[in-house]
N, CA, C, O and the ligand as a Tripos MOL2 file, in Angstrom:
@<TRIPOS>MOLECULE
protein
  281   279    71     0     0
PROTEIN
NO_CHARGES

@<TRIPOS>ATOM
      1 N          51.3190  179.0830   32.2530 N.3       1 MET1
      2 CA         50.4570  178.5730   33.4990 C.3       1 MET1
      3 C          51.2560  177.4330   34.1910 C.2       1 MET1
      4 O          51.5940  176.4170   33.5820 O.2       1 MET1
      5 N          51.5220  177.6510   35.4330 N.am      2 THR2
      6 CA         52.2120  176.7120   36.1600 C.3       2 THR2
      7 C          51.3500  175.6200   36.8430 C.2       2 THR2
      8 O          50.1790  175.8850   37.1140 O.2       2 THR2
      9 N          51.8410  174.4770   37.1170 N.am      3 THR3
     10 CA         51.0770  173.4080   37.7530 C.3       3 THR3
     11 C          51.5800  173.2610   39.1710 C.2       3 THR3
     12 O          52.7620  173.4410   39.4630 O.2       3 THR3
     13 N          50.6280  172.9240   40.0580 N.am      4 ALA4
     14 CA         51.0050  172.6310   41.3780 C.3       4 ALA4
     15 C          51.4190  171.2180   41.5890 C.2       4 ALA4
     16 O          51.9240  170.8730   42.6580 O.2       4 ALA4
     17 N          51.2090  170.3270   40.5340 N.am      5 VAL5
     18 CA         51.4660  168.9650   40.6500 C.3       5 VAL5
     19 C          53.0080  168.7030   40.3240 C.2       5 VAL5
     20 O          53.5570  169.0980   39.2950 O.2       5 VAL5
     21 N          53.6100  168.0020   41.3140 N.am      6 ALA6
     22 CA         54.9640  167.7620   41.2940 C.3       6 ALA6
     23 C          55.3060  166.2480   41.4570 C.2       6 ALA6
     24 O          54.6280  165.5300   42.1920 O.2       6 ALA6
     25 N          56.2740  165.8260   40.8190 N.am      7 VAL7
     26 CA         56.8460  164.4140   41.0140 C.3       7 VAL7
     27 C          57.0670  164.3660   42.4850 C.2       7 VAL7
     28 O          57.4980  165.3230   43.1280 O.2       7 VAL7
     29 N          56.7500  163.1940   42.9960 N.am      8 GLY8
     30 CA         56.9220  163.0180   44.4550 C.3       8 GLY8
     31 C          55.7000  163.2770   45.3170 C.2       8 GLY8
     32 O          55.6410  162.9090   46.4900 O.2       8 GLY8
     33 N          54.6960  163.9450   44.6690 N.am      9 SER9
     34 CA         53.4150  164.0710   45.4700 C.3       9 SER9
     35 C          52.7960  162.6980   45.7290 C.2       9 SER9
     36 O          52.9820  161.7320   44.9900 O.2       9 SER9
     37 N          52.0200  162.6840   46.8710 N.am     10 VAL10
     38 CA         51.5960  161.3600   47.4050 C.3      10 VAL10
     39 C          49.9860  161.3820   47.1970 C.2      10 VAL10
     40 O          49.3270  162.3980   47.4200 O.2      10 VAL10
     41 N          49.4780  160.2910   46.7960 N.am     11 TYR11
     42 CA         48.1000  160.1560   46.6500 C.3      11 TYR11
     43 C          47.5580  158.7650   47.1950 C.2      11 TYR11
     44 O          48.3080  157.7970   47.3200 O.2      11 TYR11
     45 N          46.3100  158.7300   47.4880 N.am     12 HIS12
     46 CA         45.7010  157.5750   48.0870 C.3      12 HIS12
     47 C          44.7020  156.9280   47.2390 C.2      12 HIS12
     48 O          44.0990  157.5800   46.3870 O.2      12 HIS12
     49 N          44.4830  155.6140   47.4360 N.am     13 THR13
     50 CA         43.5140  154.9670   46.7040 C.3      13 THR13
     51 C          42.1560  155.7490   46.6720 C.2      13 THR13
     52 O          41.6800  156.2170   47.7070 O.2      13 THR13
     53 N          41.5640  155.8720   45.4840 N.am     14 GLY14
     54 CA         40.3090  156.5710   45.3790 C.3      14 GLY14
     55 C          40.4700  157.9690   44.9710 C.2      14 GLY14
     56 O          39.5250  158.5250   44.4120 O.2      14 GLY14
     57 N          41.6370  158.6390   45.2050 N.am     15 GLU15
     58 CA         41.8700  159.9160   44.6660 C.3      15 GLU15
     59 C          42.0810  159.9230   43.1800 C.2      15 GLU15
     60 O          42.4660  158.8850   42.6430 O.2      15 GLU15
     61 N          41.8650  160.9950   42.4740 N.am     16 LYS16
     62 CA         42.0220  160.9940   41.0440 C.3      16 LYS16
     63 C          43.3710  161.4370   40.6600 C.2      16 LYS16
     64 O          43.9240  162.3240   41.3100 O.2      16 LYS16
     65 N          43.9760  160.8470   39.5850 N.am     17 ALA17
     66 CA         45.2670  161.3300   39.1240 C.3      17 ALA17
     67 C          45.1650  162.6720   38.5930 C.2      17 ALA17
     68 O          44.4520  162.9120   37.6190 O.2      17 ALA17
     69 N          45.8860  163.6080   39.2210 N.am     18 PRO18
     70 CA         45.8590  165.0140   38.7570 C.3      18 PRO18
     71 C          46.4080  165.3480   37.3940 C.2      18 PRO18
     72 O          46.1080  166.4000   36.8300 O.2      18 PRO18
     73 N          47.2580  164.4010   36.8380 N.am     19 VAL19
     74 CA         47.8540  164.3940   35.5730 C.3      19 VAL19
     75 C          48.0250  163.0270   35.1290 C.2      19 VAL19
     76 O          47.9760  162.0820   35.9170 O.2      19 VAL19
     77 N          48.2390  162.8880   33.7900 N.am     20 SER20
     78 CA         48.5820  161.5260   33.2970 C.3      20 SER20
     79 C          49.9620  161.2270   33.7000 C.2      20 SER20
     80 O          50.8420  162.0700   33.5260 O.2      20 SER20
     81 N          50.2080  160.0960   34.2210 N.am     21 GLY21
     82 CA         51.6150  159.8780   34.8380 C.3      21 GLY21
     83 C          51.7920  158.4390   35.2310 C.2      21 GLY21
     84 O          50.8770  157.6200   35.1510 O.2      21 GLY21
     85 N          52.9780  158.1680   35.6490 N.am     22 ARG22
     86 CA         53.2750  156.9020   36.2090 C.3      22 ARG22
     87 C          53.4320  157.1370   37.7840 C.2      22 ARG22
     88 O          54.0660  158.0630   38.2890 O.2      22 ARG22
     89 N          52.7810  156.1890   38.4310 N.am     23 PHE23
     90 CA         52.7180  156.2360   39.8830 C.3      23 PHE23
     91 C          53.4140  154.9400   40.5160 C.2      23 PHE23
     92 O          53.2520  153.8160   40.0400 O.2      23 PHE23
     93 N          54.0660  155.1640   41.4440 N.am     24 GLU24
     94 CA         54.7600  154.0770   42.1860 C.3      24 GLU24
     95 C          54.0920  153.8230   43.5660 C.2      24 GLU24
     96 O          53.6310  154.7450   44.2390 O.2      24 GLU24
     97 N          54.0660  152.5180   43.9520 N.am     25 PHE25
     98 CA         53.5550  152.0600   45.2090 C.3      25 PHE25
     99 C          54.5320  152.5820   46.1840 C.2      25 PHE25
    100 O          55.7440  152.5300   45.9770 O.2      25 PHE25
    101 N          53.9410  153.1430   47.3730 N.am     26 VAL26
    102 CA         54.6810  153.6070   48.4380 C.3      26 VAL26
    103 C          54.5600  152.6280   49.6900 C.2      26 VAL26
    104 O          55.5260  152.0970   50.2390 O.2      26 VAL26
    105 N          53.2990  152.4810   50.0350 N.am     27 ARG27
    106 CA         53.0350  151.5450   51.1670 C.3      27 ARG27
    107 C          51.5450  151.3510   51.0710 C.2      27 ARG27
    108 O          50.7750  152.0100   50.3720 O.2      27 ARG27
    109 N          51.2160  150.2370   51.9670 N.am     28 HIS28
    110 CA         49.7310  150.0580   52.2180 C.3      28 HIS28
    111 C          49.2670  151.0350   53.1540 C.2      28 HIS28
    112 O          50.0520  151.5870   53.9250 O.2      28 HIS28
    113 N          47.8960  151.3130   53.1350 N.am     29 GLY29
    114 CA         47.4050  152.2140   54.1610 C.3      29 GLY29
    115 C          47.4380  151.5980   55.5110 C.2      29 GLY29
    116 O          47.5320  152.3460   56.4840 O.2      29 GLY29
    117 N          47.3660  150.2240   55.6830 N.am     30 ASN30
    118 CA         47.5400  149.5210   56.9180 C.3      30 ASN30
    119 C          48.9660  149.2730   57.0320 C.2      30 ASN30
    120 O          49.4790  148.5660   56.1650 O.2      30 ASN30
    121 N          49.6870  149.7460   57.9650 N.am     31 PRO31
    122 CA         51.0760  149.5180   58.2620 C.3      31 PRO31
    123 C          51.3530  148.0950   58.6740 C.2      31 PRO31
    124 O          52.4730  147.6030   58.5430 O.2      31 PRO31
    125 N          50.3800  147.4710   59.1480 N.am     32 ASP32
    126 CA         50.5770  146.0280   59.5920 C.3      32 ASP32
    127 C          50.4900  145.0430   58.4110 C.2      32 ASP32
    128 O          50.7240  143.8460   58.5790 O.2      32 ASP32
    129 N          50.1420  145.5700   57.1840 N.am     33 SER33
    130 CA         50.0160  144.5990   55.9600 C.3      33 SER33
    131 C          51.2420  143.8420   55.8170 C.2      33 SER33
    132 O          52.3420  144.3650   55.9990 O.2      33 SER33
    133 N          51.0840  142.6040   55.4920 N.am     34 HIS34
    134 CA         52.2680  141.8180   55.1210 C.3      34 HIS34
    135 C          52.1910  141.4990   53.6790 C.2      34 HIS34
    136 O          52.9390  140.6230   53.2450 O.2      34 HIS34
    137 N          51.4200  142.0750   52.9330 N.am     35 CYS35
    138 CA         51.3920  141.8830   51.4010 C.3      35 CYS35
    139 C          52.5070  142.6130   50.8330 C.2      35 CYS35
    140 O          52.8630  143.7330   51.1990 O.2      35 CYS35
    141 N          53.0610  141.8900   49.8810 N.am     36 GLU36
    142 CA         54.1990  142.4740   49.0870 C.3      36 GLU36
    143 C          53.8410  142.4530   47.5550 C.2      36 GLU36
    144 O          54.0040  141.4320   46.8870 O.2      36 GLU36
    145 N          53.3670  143.5720   47.0490 N.am     37 PRO37
    146 CA         52.9350  143.4980   45.7090 C.3      37 PRO37
    147 C          54.0230  143.1770   44.7590 C.2      37 PRO37
    148 O          55.1900  143.4760   45.0140 O.2      37 PRO37
    149 N          53.6620  142.5620   43.6470 N.am     38 LYS38
    150 CA         54.7980  142.2090   42.6120 C.3      38 LYS38
    151 C          55.3050  143.4770   42.0430 C.2      38 LYS38
    152 O          54.6190  144.5000   42.0340 O.2      38 LYS38
    153 N          56.4690  143.4120   41.5810 N.am     39 ALA39
    154 CA         57.2020  144.4930   40.9980 C.3      39 ALA39
    155 C          56.3660  145.1890   39.9790 C.2      39 ALA39
    156 O          56.3030  146.4160   40.0450 O.2      39 ALA39
    157 N          55.6680  144.5050   38.9740 N.am     40 GLU40
    158 CA         54.7830  145.1160   38.0690 C.3      40 GLU40
    159 C          53.6240  145.8050   38.5710 C.2      40 GLU40
    160 O          53.0600  146.6990   37.9400 O.2      40 GLU40
    161 N          53.2440  145.3660   39.7760 N.am     41 GLU41
    162 CA         52.0600  146.0060   40.4730 C.3      41 GLU41
    163 C          52.3850  147.2650   41.1680 C.2      41 GLU41
    164 O          51.4830  147.9880   41.5910 O.2      41 GLU41
    165 N          53.7490  147.5890   41.3200 N.am     42 GLN42
    166 CA         54.2840  148.6240   42.0380 C.3      42 GLN42
    167 C          54.4890  149.9380   41.1740 C.2      42 GLN42
    168 O          54.7410  151.0240   41.6960 O.2      42 GLN42
    169 N          54.3710  149.7640   39.9270 N.am     43 SER43
    170 CA         54.5890  150.9180   38.9550 C.3      43 SER43
    171 C          53.3560  150.8550   38.0430 C.2      43 SER43
    172 O          53.1320  149.8370   37.3880 O.2      43 SER43
    173 N          52.5730  151.9010   37.9920 N.am     44 ILE44
    174 CA         51.3140  151.8570   37.1860 C.3      44 ILE44
    175 C          51.2790  153.1840   36.3870 C.2      44 ILE44
    176 O          51.8130  154.1920   36.8500 O.2      44 ILE44
    177 N          50.7040  153.1860   35.2880 N.am     45 ALA45
    178 CA         50.4070  154.2830   34.4750 C.3      45 ALA45
    179 C          48.9430  154.6720   34.5330 C.2      45 ALA45
    180 O          48.0860  153.8010   34.3800 O.2      45 ALA45
    181 N          48.6200  155.9200   34.7440 N.am     46 LEU46
    182 CA         47.1680  156.2910   34.8730 C.3      46 LEU46
    183 C          47.0630  157.4880   33.9140 C.2      46 LEU46
    184 O          48.0160  158.2170   33.6400 O.2      46 LEU46
    185 N          45.7750  157.6300   33.4120 N.am     47 ALA47
    186 CA         45.4640  158.8200   32.6890 C.3      47 ALA47
    187 C          44.9660  159.9020   33.7000 C.2      47 ALA47
    188 O          44.5430  159.5580   34.8040 O.2      47 ALA47
    189 N          45.0170  161.1500   33.3340 N.am     48 GLN48
    190 CA         44.5230  162.2000   34.2170 C.3      48 GLN48
    191 C          42.9860  161.9580   34.5300 C.2      48 GLN48
    192 O          42.2000  161.7600   33.6030 O.2      48 GLN48
    193 N          42.6090  161.9760   35.7450 N.am     49 GLY49
    194 CA         41.1870  161.7570   36.1920 C.3      49 GLY49
    195 C          40.8740  160.3720   36.6010 C.2      49 GLY49
    196 O          39.8360  160.1430   37.2220 O.2      49 GLY49
    197 N          41.7380  159.3970   36.2810 N.am     50 GLU50
    198 CA         41.5510  158.0530   36.6350 C.3      50 GLU50
    199 C          41.7350  157.9220   38.2410 C.2      50 GLU50
    200 O          42.5350  158.6650   38.8090 O.2      50 GLU50
    201 N          41.0840  157.0970   38.8640 N.am     51 ALA51
    202 CA         41.2470  156.9330   40.2700 C.3      51 ALA51
    203 C          42.4020  156.0140   40.5690 C.2      51 ALA51
    204 O          42.5790  154.9740   39.9350 O.2      51 ALA51
    205 N          43.1820  156.4190   41.5460 N.am     52 LEU52
    206 CA         44.2320  155.5450   42.1410 C.3      52 LEU52
    207 C          43.6210  154.2900   42.6900 C.2      52 LEU52
    208 O          42.7230  154.2800   43.5320 O.2      52 LEU52
    209 N          44.1960  153.1940   42.1320 N.am     53 PRO53
    210 CA         43.5950  151.8900   42.4660 C.3      53 PRO53
    211 C          44.0190  151.3570   43.9220 C.2      53 PRO53
    212 O          44.9430  151.9090   44.5200 O.2      53 PRO53
    213 N          43.3680  150.3430   44.4420 N.am     54 PRO54
    214 CA         43.8790  149.6860   45.5330 C.3      54 PRO54
    215 C          44.9830  148.7380   45.1020 C.2      54 PRO54
    216 O          45.2310  148.4780   43.9240 O.2      54 PRO54
    217 N          45.6590  148.2160   46.2060 N.am     55 CYS55
    218 CA         46.7210  147.1680   45.7820 C.3      55 CYS55
    219 C          46.1340  146.0170   45.0090 C.2      55 CYS55
    220 O          45.1000  145.5000   45.4300 O.2      55 CYS55
    221 N          46.6830  145.5970   43.9670 N.am     56 ARG56
    222 CA         46.1250  144.6030   43.0980 C.3      56 ARG56
    223 C          46.2580  143.2570   43.8080 C.2      56 ARG56
    224 O          45.4330  142.3870   43.5290 O.2      56 ARG56
    225 N          47.1780  143.0150   44.6600 N.am     57 SER57
    226 CA         47.3690  141.7630   45.3560 C.3      57 SER57
    227 C          46.4310  141.4590   46.3350 C.2      57 SER57
    228 O          45.8720  140.3620   46.3550 O.2      57 SER57
    229 N          46.1760  142.4610   47.2670 N.am     58 CYS58
    230 CA         45.3710  142.3610   48.4340 C.3      58 CYS58
    231 C          44.0980  143.2530   48.4190 C.2      58 CYS58
    232 O          43.2180  143.0820   49.2630 O.2      58 CYS58
    233 N          44.0080  144.1780   47.4800 N.am     59 ALA59
    234 CA         42.7500  145.0170   47.3000 C.3      59 ALA59
    235 C          42.6790  145.9940   48.4970 C.2      59 ALA59
    236 O          41.6160  146.5610   48.7520 O.2      59 ALA59
    237 N          43.7960  146.2010   49.2360 N.am     60 ALA60
    238 CA         43.6800  147.0920   50.2810 C.3      60 ALA60
    239 C          44.0710  148.5030   49.8490 C.2      60 ALA60
    240 O          44.7550  148.7020   48.8450 O.2      60 ALA60
    241 N          43.6140  149.4750   50.6400 N.am     61 ARG61
    242 CA         43.9770  150.8750   50.4100 C.3      61 ARG61
    243 C          45.4650  151.0480   50.4100 C.2      61 ARG61
    244 O          46.1830  150.4990   51.2460 O.2      61 ARG61
    245 N          45.9310  151.8540   49.4180 N.am     62 THR62
    246 CA         47.3720  151.9550   49.0940 C.3      62 THR62
    247 C          47.7650  153.4380   48.9450 C.2      62 THR62
    248 O          46.9820  154.2980   48.5420 O.2      62 THR62
    249 N          49.0390  153.6630   49.3030 N.am     63 VAL63
    250 CA         49.5960  155.0150   49.0900 C.3      63 VAL63
    251 C          50.4870  155.0430   47.8720 C.2      63 VAL63
    252 O          51.3810  154.2000   47.7940 O.2      63 VAL63
    253 N          50.3270  155.9190   46.9310 N.am     64 TRP64
    254 CA         51.0310  156.0480   45.6790 C.3      64 TRP64
    255 C          51.7260  157.3170   45.6650 C.2      64 TRP64
    256 O          51.2410  158.2950   46.2340 O.2      64 TRP64
    257 N          52.9450  157.3690   44.9870 N.am     65 SER65
    258 CA         53.5910  158.6790   44.7170 C.3      65 SER65
    259 C          53.6790  158.7510   43.1920 C.2      65 SER65
    260 O          53.8300  157.7530   42.4880 O.2      65 SER65
    261 N          53.5740  160.0200   42.7230 N.am     66 LEU66
    262 CA         53.7310  160.3510   41.3140 C.3      66 LEU66
    263 C          55.2450  160.3720   41.0920 C.2      66 LEU66
    264 O          56.0320  161.1150   41.6780 O.2      66 LEU66
    265 N          55.5780  159.3430   40.0530 N.am     67 ALA67
    266 CA         56.9570  159.1250   39.8590 C.3      67 ALA67
    267 C          57.4570  159.8520   38.5370 C.2      67 ALA67
    268 O          58.6450  160.1410   38.3890 O.2      67 ALA67
    269 N          56.5160  160.1230   37.6130 N.am     68 GLU68
    270 CA         56.8580  160.6800   36.3360 C.3      68 GLU68
    271 C          55.4600  161.2780   35.6830 C.2      68 GLU68
    272 O          54.3890  160.6710   35.6680 O.2      68 GLU68
    273 N          55.6640  162.4030   35.2270 N.am     69 ILE69
    274 CA         54.4420  163.0230   34.4880 C.3      69 ILE69
    275 C          54.6090  162.7100   33.0300 C.2      69 ILE69
    276 O          55.6320  163.0220   32.4200 O.2      69 ILE69
    277 N          53.6050  162.0960   32.4860 N.am     70 LEU70
    278 CA         53.6370  161.5010   31.1240 C.3      70 LEU70
    279 C          52.9860  162.4940   30.1040 C.2      70 LEU70
    280 O          52.9100  162.1930   28.9130 O.2      70 LEU70
    281 ZN         48.7610  144.4450   49.0120 Zn       71 ZN71
@<TRIPOS>BOND
     1     1     2 1
     2     2     3 1
     3     3     4 2
     4     3     5 am
     5     5     6 1
     6     6     7 1
     7     7     8 2
     8     7     9 am
     9     9    10 1
    10    10    11 1
    11    11    12 2
    12    11    13 am
    13    13    14 1
    14    14    15 1
    15    15    16 2
    16    15    17 am
    17    17    18 1
    18    18    19 1
    19    19    20 2
    20    19    21 am
    21    21    22 1
    22    22    23 1
    23    23    24 2
    24    23    25 am
    25    25    26 1
    26    26    27 1
    27    27    28 2
    28    27    29 am
    29    29    30 1
    30    30    31 1
    31    31    32 2
    32    31    33 am
    33    33    34 1
    34    34    35 1
    35    35    36 2
    36    35    37 am
    37    37    38 1
    38    38    39 1
    39    39    40 2
    40    39    41 am
    41    41    42 1
    42    42    43 1
    43    43    44 2
    44    43    45 am
    45    45    46 1
    46    46    47 1
    47    47    48 2
    48    47    49 am
    49    49    50 1
    50    50    51 1
    51    51    52 2
    52    51    53 am
    53    53    54 1
    54    54    55 1
    55    55    56 2
    56    55    57 am
    57    57    58 1
    58    58    59 1
    59    59    60 2
    60    59    61 am
    61    61    62 1
    62    62    63 1
    63    63    64 2
    64    63    65 am
    65    65    66 1
    66    66    67 1
    67    67    68 2
    68    67    69 am
    69    69    70 1
    70    70    71 1
    71    71    72 2
    72    71    73 am
    73    73    74 1
    74    74    75 1
    75    75    76 2
    76    75    77 am
    77    77    78 1
    78    78    79 1
    79    79    80 2
    80    79    81 am
    81    81    82 1
    82    82    83 1
    83    83    84 2
    84    83    85 am
    85    85    86 1
    86    86    87 1
    87    87    88 2
    88    87    89 am
    89    89    90 1
    90    90    91 1
    91    91    92 2
    92    91    93 am
    93    93    94 1
    94    94    95 1
    95    95    96 2
    96    95    97 am
    97    97    98 1
    98    98    99 1
    99    99   100 2
   100    99   101 am
   101   101   102 1
   102   102   103 1
   103   103   104 2
   104   103   105 am
   105   105   106 1
   106   106   107 1
   107   107   108 2
   108   107   109 am
   109   109   110 1
   110   110   111 1
   111   111   112 2
   112   111   113 am
   113   113   114 1
   114   114   115 1
   115   115   116 2
   116   115   117 am
   117   117   118 1
   118   118   119 1
   119   119   120 2
   120   119   121 am
   121   121   122 1
   122   122   123 1
   123   123   124 2
   124   123   125 am
   125   125   126 1
   126   126   127 1
   127   127   128 2
   128   127   129 am
   129   129   130 1
   130   130   131 1
   131   131   132 2
   132   131   133 am
   133   133   134 1
   134   134   135 1
   135   135   136 2
   136   135   137 am
   137   137   138 1
   138   138   139 1
   139   139   140 2
   140   139   141 am
   141   141   142 1
   142   142   143 1
   143   143   144 2
   144   143   145 am
   145   145   146 1
   146   146   147 1
   147   147   148 2
   148   147   149 am
   149   149   150 1
   150   150   151 1
   151   151   152 2
   152   151   153 am
   153   153   154 1
   154   154   155 1
   155   155   156 2
   156   155   157 am
   157   157   158 1
   158   158   159 1
   159   159   160 2
   160   159   161 am
   161   161   162 1
   162   162   163 1
   163   163   164 2
   164   163   165 am
   165   165   166 1
   166   166   167 1
   167   167   168 2
   168   167   169 am
   169   169   170 1
   170   170   171 1
   171   171   172 2
   172   171   173 am
   173   173   174 1
   174   174   175 1
   175   175   176 2
   176   175   177 am
   177   177   178 1
   178   178   179 1
   179   179   180 2
   180   179   181 am
   181   181   182 1
   182   182   183 1
   183   183   184 2
   184   183   185 am
   185   185   186 1
   186   186   187 1
   187   187   188 2
   188   187   189 am
   189   189   190 1
   190   190   191 1
   191   191   192 2
   192   191   193 am
   193   193   194 1
   194   194   195 1
   195   195   196 2
   196   195   197 am
   197   197   198 1
   198   198   199 1
   199   199   200 2
   200   199   201 am
   201   201   202 1
   202   202   203 1
   203   203   204 2
   204   203   205 am
   205   205   206 1
   206   206   207 1
   207   207   208 2
   208   207   209 am
   209   209   210 1
   210   210   211 1
   211   211   212 2
   212   211   213 am
   213   213   214 1
   214   214   215 1
   215   215   216 2
   216   215   217 am
   217   217   218 1
   218   218   219 1
   219   219   220 2
   220   219   221 am
   221   221   222 1
   222   222   223 1
   223   223   224 2
   224   223   225 am
   225   225   226 1
   226   226   227 1
   227   227   228 2
   228   227   229 am
   229   229   230 1
   230   230   231 1
   231   231   232 2
   232   231   233 am
   233   233   234 1
   234   234   235 1
   235   235   236 2
   236   235   237 am
   237   237   238 1
   238   238   239 1
   239   239   240 2
   240   239   241 am
   241   241   242 1
   242   242   243 1
   243   243   244 2
   244   243   245 am
   245   245   246 1
   246   246   247 1
   247   247   248 2
   248   247   249 am
   249   249   250 1
   250   250   251 1
   251   251   252 2
   252   251   253 am
   253   253   254 1
   254   254   255 1
   255   255   256 2
   256   255   257 am
   257   257   258 1
   258   258   259 1
   259   259   260 2
   260   259   261 am
   261   261   262 1
   262   262   263 1
   263   263   264 2
   264   263   265 am
   265   265   266 1
   266   266   267 1
   267   267   268 2
   268   267   269 am
   269   269   270 1
   270   270   271 1
   271   271   272 2
   272   271   273 am
   273   273   274 1
   274   274   275 1
   275   275   276 2
   276   275   277 am
   277   277   278 1
   278   278   279 1
   279   279   280 2
@<TRIPOS>SUBSTRUCTURE
     1 MET1         2 RESIDUE 1 A MET
     2 THR2         6 RESIDUE 1 A THR
     3 THR3        10 RESIDUE 1 A THR
     4 ALA4        14 RESIDUE 1 A ALA
     5 VAL5        18 RESIDUE 1 A VAL
     6 ALA6        22 RESIDUE 1 A ALA
     7 VAL7        26 RESIDUE 1 A VAL
     8 GLY8        30 RESIDUE 1 A GLY
     9 SER9        34 RESIDUE 1 A SER
    10 VAL10       38 RESIDUE 1 A VAL
    11 TYR11       42 RESIDUE 1 A TYR
    12 HIS12       46 RESIDUE 1 A HIS
    13 THR13       50 RESIDUE 1 A THR
    14 GLY14       54 RESIDUE 1 A GLY
    15 GLU15       58 RESIDUE 1 A GLU
    16 LYS16       62 RESIDUE 1 A LYS
    17 ALA17       66 RESIDUE 1 A ALA
    18 PRO18       70 RESIDUE 1 A PRO
    19 VAL19       74 RESIDUE 1 A VAL
    20 SER20       78 RESIDUE 1 A SER
    21 GLY21       82 RESIDUE 1 A GLY
    22 ARG22       86 RESIDUE 1 A ARG
    23 PHE23       90 RESIDUE 1 A PHE
    24 GLU24       94 RESIDUE 1 A GLU
    25 PHE25       98 RESIDUE 1 A PHE
    26 VAL26      102 RESIDUE 1 A VAL
    27 ARG27      106 RESIDUE 1 A ARG
    28 HIS28      110 RESIDUE 1 A HIS
    29 GLY29      114 RESIDUE 1 A GLY
    30 ASN30      118 RESIDUE 1 A ASN
    31 PRO31      122 RESIDUE 1 A PRO
    32 ASP32      126 RESIDUE 1 A ASP
    33 SER33      130 RESIDUE 1 A SER
    34 HIS34      134 RESIDUE 1 A HIS
    35 CYS35      138 RESIDUE 1 A CYS
    36 GLU36      142 RESIDUE 1 A GLU
    37 PRO37      146 RESIDUE 1 A PRO
    38 LYS38      150 RESIDUE 1 A LYS
    39 ALA39      154 RESIDUE 1 A ALA
    40 GLU40      158 RESIDUE 1 A GLU
    41 GLU41      162 RESIDUE 1 A GLU
    42 GLN42      166 RESIDUE 1 A GLN
    43 SER43      170 RESIDUE 1 A SER
    44 ILE44      174 RESIDUE 1 A ILE
    45 ALA45      178 RESIDUE 1 A ALA
    46 LEU46      182 RESIDUE 1 A LEU
    47 ALA47      186 RESIDUE 1 A ALA
    48 GLN48      190 RESIDUE 1 A GLN
    49 GLY49      194 RESIDUE 1 A GLY
    50 GLU50      198 RESIDUE 1 A GLU
    51 ALA51      202 RESIDUE 1 A ALA
    52 LEU52      206 RESIDUE 1 A LEU
    53 PRO53      210 RESIDUE 1 A PRO
    54 PRO54      214 RESIDUE 1 A PRO
    55 CYS55      218 RESIDUE 1 A CYS
    56 ARG56      222 RESIDUE 1 A ARG
    57 SER57      226 RESIDUE 1 A SER
    58 CYS58      230 RESIDUE 1 A CYS
    59 ALA59      234 RESIDUE 1 A ALA
    60 ALA60      238 RESIDUE 1 A ALA
    61 ARG61      242 RESIDUE 1 A ARG
    62 THR62      246 RESIDUE 1 A THR
    63 VAL63      250 RESIDUE 1 A VAL
    64 TRP64      254 RESIDUE 1 A TRP
    65 SER65      258 RESIDUE 1 A SER
    66 LEU66      262 RESIDUE 1 A LEU
    67 ALA67      266 RESIDUE 1 A ALA
    68 GLU68      270 RESIDUE 1 A GLU
    69 ILE69      274 RESIDUE 1 A ILE
    70 LEU70      278 RESIDUE 1 A LEU
    71 ZN71       281 GROUP 0 **** ****
């Protein structure tokens, strides 16, 4: 069985992780944000079905990309 989930796929705050994996911060939903999340906030591990979180620094909606399937 093949999976449609690929490294590099993009997800938004509130969407559920399609697989367990490591996700990397791409950008804030608001392009005018001046927030710069810390390095350790830009790479997170989630279990399948967990919701993608907001930015931990400013709590704004955030875009994540799947960096690694775990
Ligand atoms: Zn932020």
